[in-house]
C-alpha positions as CSV (number, residue, x, y, z in Angstrom):
1,X,28.9,11.8,121.0
2,X,25.9,9.4,121.2
3,X,25.0,6.7,118.7
4,X,21.9,8.7,117.6
5,X,24.0,11.7,116.6
6,X,26.5,9.6,114.7
7,X,23.7,8.0,112.7
8,X,22.3,11.4,111.8
9,X,25.7,12.5,110.3
10,X,26.1,9.5,108.2
11,X,22.7,9.6,106.5
12,X,23.1,12.9,104.4
13,X,26.6,11.7,103.3
14,X,25.1,8.4,102.2
15,X,22.3,10.1,100.2
16,X,24.8,12.4,98.5
17,X,27.0,9.5,97.4
18,X,24.0,7.7,96.0
19,X,23.0,10.8,94.0
20,X,26.5,11.2,92.5
21,X,26.6,7.5,91.3
22,X,23.1,8.0,89.7
23,X,24.2,11.2,87.8
24,X,27.3,9.6,86.6
25,X,25.4,6.4,85.4
26,X,22.7,8.7,83.7
27,X,25.4,10.8,82.0
28,X,27.3,7.7,80.6
29,X,24.0,6.3,79.3
30,X,23.1,9.5,77.6
31,X,26.5,9.9,75.9
32,X,26.4,6.3,74.7
33,X,22.8,6.6,73.3
34,X,23.7,9.7,71.5
35,X,26.8,8.1,69.9
36,X,24.7,5.0,68.8
37,X,22.1,7.4,67.2
38,X,24.8,9.2,65.2
39,X,26.5,5.8,64.3
40,X,23.1,4.7,62.9
41,X,22.7,7.9,60.8
42,X,26.1,7.5,59.3
43,X,27.7,10.9,59.0
44,X,29.7,10.8,62.3
45,X,32.2,8.2,61.0
46,X,35.3,10.0,60.8
47,X,38.9,9.2,61.1
48,X,40.4,9.5,64.6
49,X,42.3,12.6,64.9
50,X,41.0,14.2,61.5
51,X,39.0,17.5,61.0
52,X,35.2,17.2,61.8
53,X,32.7,17.1,59.0
54,X,31.9,20.4,57.5
55,X,28.3,21.6,56.7
56,X,28.2,22.7,53.1
57,X,25.8,23.6,50.3
58,X,26.5,22.6,46.8
59,X,25.4,23.7,43.3
60,X,25.7,22.2,39.9
61,X,28.4,23.3,37.3
62,X,26.7,24.7,34.2
63,X,27.8,24.9,30.4
64,X,26.6,28.2,29.1
65,X,27.2,29.7,25.7
66,X,28.9,33.1,26.3
67,X,31.2,35.8,25.1
68,X,34.2,36.9,27.1
69,X,34.0,40.5,27.9
70,X,36.4,43.3,29.3
71,X,35.1,46.2,31.4
72,X,36.0,49.6,30.1
73,X,35.1,53.1,31.3
74,X,34.4,56.4,29.7
75,X,32.4,59.6,29.6
76,X,29.2,60.7,27.8
77,X,29.8,63.5,25.2
78,X,27.4,65.4,23.0
79,X,27.6,64.6,19.4
80,X,28.0,68.4,18.7
81,X,29.2,71.1,21.0
82,X,29.8,74.6,19.6
83,X,30.4,78.2,20.8
84,X,28.0,80.1,18.6
85,X,29.7,83.2,17.5
86,X,28.8,86.6,15.9
87,X,29.7,87.0,12.3
88,X,29.4,90.9,12.4
89,X,30.3,93.5,14.8
90,X,27.6,95.3,16.6
91,X,25.7,95.9,19.9
92,X,23.3,93.2,21.2
93,X,19.8,94.3,21.1
94,X,18.1,90.9,22.2
95,X,19.0,87.7,23.8
96,X,16.4,85.0,23.4
97,X,17.6,82.1,25.3
98,X,19.1,81.4,28.7
99,X,21.2,78.6,30.2
100,X,19.1,75.3,30.1
101,X,16.8,76.4,27.4
102,X,16.1,74.1,24.5
103,X,16.9,75.6,21.0
104,X,15.5,74.4,17.7
105,X,17.6,74.5,14.5
106,X,17.6,78.0,13.0
107,X,16.1,79.6,16.1
108,X,17.2,83.2,16.6
109,X,19.5,83.3,19.5
110,X,20.4,86.9,19.6
111,X,19.8,90.1,17.5
112,X,22.5,92.8,16.8
113,X,21.9,96.4,15.9
114,X,21.1,96.7,12.1
115,X,21.1,100.6,11.6
116,X,24.7,100.8,10.1
117,X,24.1,98.0,7.5
118,X,20.6,99.5,6.6
119,X,22.4,102.7,5.6
120,X,24.9,100.9,3.6
121,X,22.2,98.8,1.8
122,X,20.2,102.0,0.9
123,X,23.5,103.5,-0.5
124,X,24.1,100.3,-2.5
125,X,20.7,100.3,-4.0
126,X,21.2,103.9,-5.2
127,X,24.5,103.0,-6.8
128,X,22.7,100.0,-8.6
129,X,20.3,102.6,-10.1
130,X,23.1,104.8,-11.4
131,X,25.0,101.8,-12.8
132,X,21.8,100.6,-14.6
133,X,21.3,104.0,-16.2
134,X,25.1,104.1,-17.4
135,X,24.6,100.7,-18.8
136,X,21.6,101.8,-20.8
137,X,23.4,104.8,-22.0
138,X,26.5,102.9,-23.1
139,X,24.5,100.2,-24.8
140,X,22.7,102.9,-26.8
141,X,26.0,104.5,-27.8
142,X,27.5,101.1,-28.8
143,X,24.4,100.4,-31.0
144,X,24.7,103.7,-32.6
145,X,28.3,103.4,-33.5
146,X,27.6,99.8,-34.8
147,X,25.0,101.3,-37.2
148,X,27.5,104.0,-38.3
149,X,30.1,101.6,-39.0
150,X,27.7,99.4,-41.1
151,X,26.8,102.5,-43.2
152,X,30.4,103.5,-43.9
153,X,31.4,99.9,-44.9
154,X,28.6,100.0,-47.5
155,X,29.8,103.4,-48.9
156,X,33.4,102.0,-48.9
157,X,32.2,99.0,-50.9
158,X,30.7,101.3,-53.5
159,X,34.0,103.5,-53.5
160,X,32.0,106.5,-52.2
161,X,34.0,106.6,-48.9
162,X,37.6,106.4,-48.1
163,X,39.1,103.4,-46.1
164,X,40.4,105.6,-43.3
165,X,36.9,106.7,-42.4
166,X,35.8,103.2,-42.3
167,X,38.7,102.3,-40.0
168,X,37.9,105.3,-37.7
169,X,34.3,104.1,-37.5
170,X,35.4,100.6,-36.7
171,X,37.7,101.9,-33.8
172,X,35.0,104.0,-32.4
173,X,32.6,101.1,-32.3
174,X,35.1,98.9,-30.5
175,X,35.7,101.5,-28.0
176,X,31.8,101.9,-27.3
177,X,31.4,98.2,-26.9
178,X,34.2,98.1,-24.4
179,X,32.7,100.9,-22.4
180,X,29.4,99.2,-22.5
181,X,30.9,95.9,-21.2
182,X,32.8,97.9,-18.4
183,X,29.4,99.6,-17.4
184,X,27.8,96.1,-17.2
185,X,30.6,94.8,-15.0
186,X,30.2,97.9,-12.7
187,X,26.5,97.0,-12.4
188,X,27.3,93.4,-11.5
189,X,29.8,94.7,-8.8
190,X,27.1,97.0,-7.4
191,X,24.7,94.2,-7.3
192,X,27.2,91.9,-5.6
193,X,27.9,94.5,-2.9
194,X,24.3,94.7,-2.3
195,X,24.0,90.9,-2.0
196,X,26.9,90.9,0.5
197,X,25.3,93.7,2.5
198,X,22.1,91.8,2.7
199,X,24.0,88.6,3.9
200,X,25.7,90.7,6.6
201,X,22.4,92.1,7.6
202,X,21.0,88.5,7.9
203,X,24.1,87.7,10.1
204,X,23.0,90.3,12.5
205,X,20.4,87.6,13.6
206,X,22.6,84.9,15.2
207,X,21.0,81.5,14.4
208,X,21.3,78.1,16.1
209,X,23.0,75.7,13.7
210,X,21.5,72.6,15.3
211,X,18.9,71.6,17.9
212,X,20.2,71.4,21.4
213,X,20.3,73.1,24.8
214,X,22.2,76.2,25.9
215,X,24.9,75.4,28.6
216,X,26.6,78.8,28.9
217,X,25.9,82.4,27.9
218,X,28.8,84.6,27.1
219,X,27.2,88.0,26.4
220,X,24.9,90.6,28.1
221,X,22.2,92.8,26.6
222,X,23.8,95.9,25.1
223,X,27.3,94.4,24.9
224,X,29.4,95.3,21.9
225,X,30.6,92.1,20.0
226,X,33.1,91.7,17.3
227,X,33.1,89.0,14.5
228,X,34.1,85.7,16.1
229,X,33.0,86.7,19.6
230,X,31.2,83.8,21.4
231,X,27.6,84.4,22.3
232,X,26.6,81.2,23.8
233,X,27.7,77.5,24.1
234,X,25.2,74.9,22.6
235,X,25.2,71.2,22.9
236,X,23.2,69.0,20.5
237,X,20.2,67.0,21.7
238,X,19.1,63.5,20.7
239,X,21.7,60.8,20.1
240,X,24.7,61.0,22.4
241,X,28.2,59.4,22.4
242,X,30.0,57.3,25.1
243,X,33.8,57.8,24.8
244,X,35.4,54.8,26.0
245,X,39.1,54.0,26.9
246,X,39.9,50.7,25.4
247,X,43.2,48.8,25.7
248,X,44.9,48.5,22.3
249,X,44.7,44.6,22.4
250,X,40.9,44.7,22.4
251,X,40.2,47.4,20.1
252,X,40.2,45.4,16.8
253,X,38.0,42.7,18.2
254,X,35.2,45.1,19.3
255,X,35.2,47.3,16.2
256,X,31.7,47.6,14.5
257,X,29.8,45.8,17.3
258,X,27.0,47.0,19.4
259,X,27.6,46.9,23.1
260,X,25.6,47.5,26.4
261,X,26.7,50.8,28.0
262,X,26.0,51.3,31.7
263,X,25.4,54.6,33.3
264,X,27.6,54.5,36.6
265,X,25.2,56.7,38.5
266,X,22.0,54.9,37.9
267,X,22.9,51.5,36.6
268,X,20.8,51.9,33.5
269,X,22.0,49.9,30.6
270,X,21.6,51.2,27.0
271,X,22.7,49.4,23.8
272,X,24.8,51.3,21.5
273,X,23.8,51.7,17.8
274,X,27.4,51.7,16.4
275,X,30.9,51.6,17.7
276,X,33.8,53.4,16.1
277,X,37.6,53.5,17.0
278,X,39.4,56.9,17.0
279,X,42.7,55.7,15.3
280,X,45.0,57.5,17.7
281,X,46.4,55.8,20.8
282,X,47.4,57.7,24.0
283,X,51.2,57.4,24.5
284,X,51.0,57.2,28.3
285,X,48.3,54.5,28.7
286,X,48.4,52.8,25.4
287,X,44.6,53.0,25.1
288,X,42.4,54.0,22.2
289,X,39.3,56.0,22.3
290,X,36.2,54.1,21.0
291,X,32.9,56.0,20.5
292,X,29.7,54.2,21.2
293,X,26.6,56.0,19.8
294,X,23.6,55.8,22.2
295,X,19.9,56.6,21.5
296,X,18.6,59.5,23.6
297,X,15.1,60.1,22.6
298,X,14.0,61.6,25.9
299,X,17.2,63.7,26.2
300,X,17.8,62.5,29.7
301,X,21.4,61.4,29.0
302,X,23.7,64.3,30.1
303,X,27.2,64.9,28.7
304,X,29.9,64.4,31.4
305,X,28.3,61.5,33.2
306,X,30.6,58.5,33.7
307,X,29.7,55.1,32.0
308,X,31.2,51.6,31.7
309,X,30.7,48.9,29.2
310,X,31.3,45.1,28.8
311,X,33.4,45.0,25.7
312,X,33.1,41.6,23.8
313,X,36.6,40.4,23.2
314,X,36.1,36.7,22.2
315,X,33.7,34.6,20.0
316,X,30.6,33.1,21.6
317,X,31.3,29.6,22.7
318,X,30.4,27.0,25.4
319,X,32.2,27.6,28.8
320,X,31.9,26.1,32.4
321,X,30.0,28.5,34.7
322,X,29.8,28.4,38.5
323,X,28.3,30.8,41.1
324,X,30.8,33.4,42.2
325,X,30.5,32.0,45.8
326,X,32.1,28.7,44.6
327,X,35.4,30.5,44.0
328,X,38.0,30.2,46.8
329,X,41.0,32.4,46.6
330,X,44.3,31.1,48.0
331,X,48.0,31.4,47.7
332,X,48.0,28.9,44.8
333,X,45.3,31.0,43.0
334,X,41.5,30.5,42.7
335,X,40.0,27.1,43.1
336,X,36.7,25.3,43.8
337,X,35.8,22.4,46.1
338,X,34.0,19.3,45.0
339,X,32.9,16.2,46.9
340,X,34.8,12.9,46.2
341,X,33.6,9.4,47.2
342,X,36.2,7.5,49.2
343,X,36.0,3.9,49.9
344,X,35.0,2.8,53.5
345,X,33.7,6.4,54.1
346,X,30.0,7.2,54.4
347,X,30.7,10.9,53.6
348,X,32.2,12.5,50.5
349,X,35.6,14.1,51.0
350,X,36.4,17.7,50.0
351,X,38.8,17.9,47.0
352,X,40.2,21.2,45.8
353,X,40.5,21.9,42.1
354,X,42.5,24.8,40.8
355,X,40.6,26.8,38.2
356,X,41.4,29.6,35.7
357,X,38.9,32.5,35.9
358,X,38.1,33.6,32.3
359,X,35.6,36.4,33.2
360,X,32.6,37.2,35.3
361,X,29.1,38.2,34.5
362,X,27.1,39.5,37.5
363,X,27.0,36.5,40.0
364,X,28.3,34.0,37.4
365,X,32.0,33.1,36.9
366,X,33.2,31.5,33.6
367,X,36.1,29.2,34.3
368,X,38.5,26.6,32.9
369,X,39.3,23.5,35.1
370,X,40.9,20.1,34.6
371,X,38.7,17.3,36.0
372,X,35.6,19.5,36.1
373,X,32.6,18.9,33.9
374,X,29.0,20.2,33.5
375,X,26.6,19.0,36.1
376,X,29.4,18.3,38.6
377,X,28.7,19.7,42.1
378,X,30.8,22.3,43.7
379,X,30.6,23.8,47.2
380,X,29.0,27.3,47.2
381,X,28.4,27.7,51.0
382,X,30.6,26.5,53.8
383,X,33.9,26.7,51.7
384,X,35.4,29.6,53.6
385,X,37.2,27.3,56.1
386,X,37.1,24.1,54.2
387,X,40.1,21.9,54.1
388,X,41.1,19.3,51.5
389,X,40.1,15.7,52.6
390,X,37.6,17.1,55.1
391,X,34.3,15.1,55.2
392,X,31.3,16.9,53.9
393,X,27.8,17.1,55.4
394,X,25.8,18.1,52.4
395,X,22.7,20.2,52.9
396,X,20.3,21.1,50.2
397,X,21.4,21.0,46.5
398,X,20.6,23.8,44.2
């Protein structure tokens, strides 16, 4: 091999070696520069072998005046629900309402055949006419016997008449008065019978006892009904009731208070106007029924819908409040992370504080915790994989 060929082969190898040396030198310089920059900023100073700093966001602990609540569930019910029944027997001649219709108080729901009662009323009126004539007759007879008795008593006083005739006249007068009183009682009985028949006639028109909506119809046109037969089912309109299942330990605390009731389907919140306990506990669940009356001016609250309510179970007082994201659940129970300043460390260190959760309202949790005060900062983001004693790189504060 010639000298020229040997030189040609050595030149690329030399160039490649020089390039490797330059790359290594530049890499070392870049890493050193980055380290110096981080050292000047401060947050990279960590203990050798310890966990790396964690990026977190913190928020202030608040002191809020609050009342502890307990969530209960229940169902909406109409204040009144009734199966409207016939009071008389008869055939249905007319039905004036269908399911879903609104009914005013005393509206005529259905009409029964009146012909049988019309005949009985005509007969009763005729009997009253006869009874009145009989009363008039017996009244005249009693008055006539009274005059006769008075005349005979005068004659007896002047000794012109015997005592036995006076006694006979007095006995006859007493009989006439008794017959007259009996005739008057018969007239009253006939008038009472007519009054009853007229009431029965009115009952052939079935009326709505309260305003509401028809939810079910039980009869058809032309059908024969007996007294007590259901015609339709009516539920009241206007104010409605939420029947809530309340644990017995909370029942006495909430008695008489007005509470917000939430419709499960829509999330609408309505404040009750009164709260009443039904004094009977369910043996299986040890819960009591509590009735919350709700205003319903537009009649858009429908019986049967599910509801919930936050029942107040404590007095209003100041409590520590943190965002729900600040709570970390673990084997030892709920806790929060705070930043603790440590000597010779440029970064705060994560410290875990156990807390007792009192209750939650939407995104705020009310807690009790030793060593935690209002305006202290707790970690609300980045605490999912945070370890105690881990340095904290704090982002923005809220």
